[in-house]
C-alpha positions, -999 to 999 in steps of 0.1 A, spaced: -242 239 -403 -267 224 -379 -300 240 -371 -291 245 -334 -259 263 -344 -277 285 -369 -302 294 -341 -273 301 -317 -256 324 -342 -288 343 -348 -294 346 -311 -259 358 -303 -258 382 -333 -289 399 -319 -273 397 -284 -241 415 -295 -262 444 -309 -264 455 -272 -228 468 -278 -243 497 -296 -258 511 -263 -227 529 -251 -224 547 -285 -260 556 -284 -256 569 -248 -228 591 -259 -247 604 -290 -281 611 -274 -273 611 -237 -276 585 -209 -312 595 -200 -326 590 -235 -306 558 -239 -321 545 -207 -356 555 -219 -349 537 -252 -338 505 -235 -368 506 -211 -392 511 -241 -375 482 -259 -380 459 -229 -417 470 -226 -424 465 -264 -406 431 -264 -426 420 -233 -459 430 -249 -449 412 -281 -439 381 -262 -472 380 -242 -491 384 -275 -471 356 -291 -478 333 -262 -516 341 -265 -516 332 -302 -513 367 -316 -478 371 -329 -464 406 -334 -449 412 -368 -411 406 -369 -405 405 -331 -424 373 -326 -408 357 -357 -373 367 -345 -380 354 -311 -392 320 -324 -362 318 -348 -337 326 -321 -352 307 -291 -335 279 -274 -352 245 -271 -358 251 -234 -378 283 -242 -403 266 -266 -438 273 -253 -426 297 -227 -419 334 -223 -384 339 -237 -367 359 -210 -333 364 -226 -341 397 -244 -356 412 -212 -326 402 -191 -303 415 -218 -320 449 -219 -321 451 -181 -284 443 -179 -275 472 -202 -301 495 -185 -288 488 -150 -252 493 -161 -261 527 -174 -281 535 -143 -255 524 -118 -221 531 -134 -205 561 -151 -185 559 -183 -162 539 -188 -175 514 -163 -210 512 -179 -195 509 -214 -171 481 -204 -199 463 -185 -221 464 -216 -192 453 -239 -185 423 -215 -222 414 -218 -223 418 -256 -189 402 -265 -178 382 -235 -211 364 -232 -220 364 -269 -187 351 -282 -183 325 -254 -216 309 -263 -208 306 -300 -172 294 -294 -184 270 -268 -209 254 -292 -184 252 -320 -152 242 -303 -162 233 -267 -153 197 -259 -142 200 -223 -170 210 -199 -163 228 -167 -179 210 -137 -205 230 -118 -212 255 -146 -243 240 -162 -225 229 -193 -200 258 -199 -169 248 -217 -132 257 -214 -131 270 -250 -162 292 -243 -147 306 -211 -113 313 -227 -130 332 -255 -150 351 -229 -118 360 -211 -102 372 -244 -132 393 -254 -134 411 -221 -96 415 -220 -97 431 -254 -124 455 -245 -107 463 -211 -74 468 -228 -89 492 -253 -107 512 -226 -84 512 -195 -50 526 -189 -37 498 -167 -33 464 -184 -34 446 -151 -68 461 -144 -80 447 -178 -67 412 -168 -84 414 -134 -117 425 -149 -115 398 -176 -109 371 -150 -137 384 -128 -161 387 -158 -152 352 -170 -159 337 -136 -193 354 -135 -202 342 -170 -193 307 -160 -219 306 -133 -249 284 -141 -273 313 -141 -290 308 -174 -304 341 -188 -296 359 -155 -260 361 -166 -272 390 -188 -277 410 -155 -250 395 -134 -222 399 -159 -226 437 -166 -233 445 -130 -203 425 -118 -179 439 -144 -191 475 -138 -186 471 -101 -151 457 -105 -142 486 -128 -154 510 -101 -135 491 -73 -103 492 -93 -108 529 -99 -109 534 -61 -78 514 -53 
């Protein structure tokens, strides 16, 4: 396995841990879960500033270096901040199950699509910044699986999976961590109104 693939697997394994947020929110409450996410963002930001100033913070800086993409070398690694913000905003703006499904789309739709795209993606989708058909199909399947498990209407799950896959395919770099959960949560809310 190549070094880039190992790095991507580590990055996306960490990324998928955000799927624990809905369970944490149910266990301790939405308010404390939001506080926990906000604290994590602040601690990570502090650690990243320290790392860039030559004072690495134990474990956080090491994991950041091990999981960073080539484009992030020598720069502030924004992915963990946007990941935490995406989950935090979903909890702030949407009730359950919209918030949970939004976070699962972020964790699994985005996470799995990246790994599958790197492993099996041969056909690139024009205008997406390098996204692949294989990655986008896996994103669709992951969001569809989460939606099917959480929603009563299978057609709603299909609509949400199509919408989430379209958002994930946008060439938005790390900002898909915010756009994807916000878009999926909004679509769940819209479908609940119809």
